N, C-alpha and C positions, 0 to 999 in steps of 0.2 A: 192393538187396533188392527182391524181386517181392513186392507186396500183393496182397490180395483184398479185393475190397470187397462185403459184404453188408449185408442191412437187418437190424437189431437188432431181437431180441425181450424181453419183459419179464425174462426169467431174464438179461439182459446188463446191465440197470441198475448189478448191482455195479461191472462193469468200466467201463464210461461215468462212473459217478461216481469211480472211481478214476485214471482220466485227468484227469477234471477238476479232483480235487485237486491232482495231482502238475503237470498243466500250469499251471495258475493259480499254485500256490508258484513255478515256476520263472518265469514272466513277469514275475511281478509284485512277488517277492521277499516277497511276504505270503500267510497260510492264505485260503483259500475264504471268502468271506461268509456260507457255509451250514455248518452241521455237516455229517458224513458221513450221520448219520440223517437228516436234512432235506432234503438232497441226494437221497437214495435216494428219500424220500418225493414230492419234487418230480418227479425223473426220472418214476418210477411213474407218477405222477398225467398226466404231460405224455403220455406213451406210451399212457395209458389214455384220453386226452383227458377229464380232470378237472381237469386244472390248464391256463388258457389265458391266456398270455403278450396283453398289452393289446392288442385288437383282432382275436385271433387267431381263425382259422375251425377247425372241425375236420380237414380234412384235414391229416396232417403225415407225417414221417418222419423217422427215426435210420436212418443206415448207419455201419456200423464199419468200420475198415481193419485188418485182420488180417495178422499178420507171424511169419513162423518159428512159427506155430500158438497166437500170442496175441493179443489185442487190443491195438493199438497207437494207435487214433485213431478219432475218430468227428466226422460232423458232424450238424446236425439242421436241419430248415426246416418250414416251417407256410406255410398260406395266410394270407392277413392283408387286414385294410381299413387297417392304420396308415398313416396318409399319405397315404390315396387309392390304396394300390398293392395288388399283388397276391401278393406272398411276403416271406417274412422267412426270412435266415439266422440260425437261432435260437443257435446255437454251433457252432464247430468245436475241438477241442482235439486233439491231439498228442504224447504223449510227445515229451521234448527230445530223445534220442537218433534218434527217426526225421523230426526236422524239418529242412527246408532240404534233401528229396531228393526234391519234386515230389510228395510224397503230398497237402499240402492241396491243390493244384491238383486232383489228382485227387479228391479228395473232394467239393468243388465243382464240378466240372465231373460228375459223379455227380450232385448234388442238381439242379442245371441239368436232366440228364435227367428229374429227378421232374417239375420244375415245367414242362415241358415237356408233360407227360400232361395239364394242368391249364389249360396255356395260360396260364399265369401268366409274364409277360414281366418287368415292373415289382417289382422285388426289393429290399428294403431290409436292413443289416446294421449293428446299433450294433457301434461300435468301442472299443475301449480297450486301452492300453499297447503302444502300438507295432505295432497290427495294422493299421491304415492302410494302410499300405505295401503290404502283401499283396492287400488288395481293391483299391487301386488300379490296382496291377501287371495285377489282374484286367478293369479297366474300371470300378469303381466311381468316382462323383463325389460329394462332398459336398450336402447338402442343407441347407436353414435351419434344420432343428432339428438340424444338428450328427450327424447319422447320413450312411452312406454309402447310396448308391442306384446300380443298373444299371437305366437306361432298358430296357435289353434283355437280362436276365440270360441268356437263350437263344443269345445270340452267342457263348459262353463254347464251345457247341457246333460252332463253324464258326469255328477260330481263323486270324486272317489271318497268312500266311507272311512 
């Protein structure tokens, strides 16, 4: 399937939340830790720059993956001062039936292009429930805080053959 990646707008928050809830349930076999209403509130505030994850700076982005006319995944990231780094991959969720088709990598590379605009190379991601293999495959390494870190996230833009 071909996917289109596009920047999310505030009116996309319900789709972002639905994907989060479905993907989290599938990955962890339990409900997401926020109610739907709370998740809508948090994502709306994140996109309006009213909710700031720890050490986050204002510049942030959310990209949607569209397949067959519907939103099937997203990635979010922002600039940060967490661990003295420059960027954070905040979230990436893809509906289960669209996973393992290269879409996650496509979304992460799109996020890397955004980080390049800010010259943000050192990027972290918190990982849970088996996602570490995906990030390590893309070049991330564990740090002393239990997170995964790319020393140069922009290397994703120039893959080695």
